[in-house]
C-alpha angles and dihedrals in degrees: 000000000000126000095258091048091053092049093046091047090054090049090054090047091052093052090051095048093047092047090053092047093047090052093048097045090048090052091047092052091049111160090002092067095089092047097050102032120013114112098339114049136053135192115204132183126224132173117051089345092055092044093049094241105116124147132181088272095055126111126207123257103200135178125197116208130177106210098180117044134351124318115261122216091207093050089045091052092049090051094046092051092048091049093051093048092046093051089052092050090050093046091241120145113263118256113289126248091031091293095298091141092057093079110125115254128193133225087228089059092048089052098044095048095043107134095354125126088251094057094094097028092059093045098245096114097065097046090047093050094044089049089062100033106042119358145115131184120259097175130011098026096177091048089050089057090050090052092051089051091050092052092047088052088064095048094043098040093118096039093104088070091057105042095162103021110041119146119184098235095156093051092048090049090052093050091052090044091051091051089056090049090051090053092050092046089050091061093043092051090051091053091049090049089050091055090050094049093047088062090055107031142031141185120008094349090058093048092049094049093047091050091049092049091050093050092046095050093044090050092056092044094053093050116025101029093038090052094048094053104034101037085062094048091045090050092054090048092050090048092052098035109136107257124170094333095307117165115252106242139147115193128196088253090054089052094046089053090053093047090055090057125081114238091257092050087058090058090049089051090053089051090057092048097052132070117232106289142108090311095057091044090054091048092052092052092046090052091055093046093048092050088055090050091052092051092053092041091057089076120092112272096244091050093048093047089051090053090059089066087074106086094214093052093045092048093049094048092045090051093050090048092053091047092051090051090046091052090048090051090050090050095050093043093051094046089047094056107123092355116127091205089065091060090062089055090058110027 
């Protein structure tokens, strides 16, 4: 099976899993559905579900946001219980971190904390970025669209002063900032995992398990997280790439179009924009590498982590992860040549 076929197959699988989950969670909510969702609240999925890459081993990364009105602890509890029961009925892994990320947020909170020091500390930065970079609605689709519009309002609040030459510097800055946060969180999570493993293992067994965990987490970081961040930046660079004297401009409609795409669809869109050259060569190689990542990632987490204890497997996956990141760097650098938007990604 070719790379595009693998990626398309995973997209079809995702649609099927999410449709089943949506049906089950709706049934679980029953008469409470109108109270906790209708017209004011949305539940959206990120991670492999948002990227359209789910397999039978995937879990669901969900965010609950009340867009109209204040969050309700009771409504949040009803939603959380329905979600847990629905994941069990669909044979999906239960929410990670004991469901800590299923707390109900509010659009008002997203707006008030936008750009403040508390934005990340109160966990509004990550759900906002994932909303725009890799998400799709599971419940409350129309409310989800309203939430996207509200977040774009913040990023495009000065666009009326630049009707024909607006570049989303603030959004680009936030994407780059979120990538740095992801890298820092990666190291923190490894340290926390190390503490946990030290309570269970010692000696050579501990060293092997720690090494396997590091390889596994790095592998996901170099593919999935890298794709989410930099496919979006690359898409904006391709859209604003100087061509025949065209004015550099990104409208709200351009951004809405990008939000509706999965990260990989953004790469495919770049491929259609560009003539055969170094950019299209990089995209072709990235497609092959990512398809390989999806095939390995379809295995249950414990099984995949265990595989990283084999030096040959770990070395091969580490090498492919570095190559994918190198190709992404090549893509962004080439698309950024002569593009003022690129400068704001670097300096």
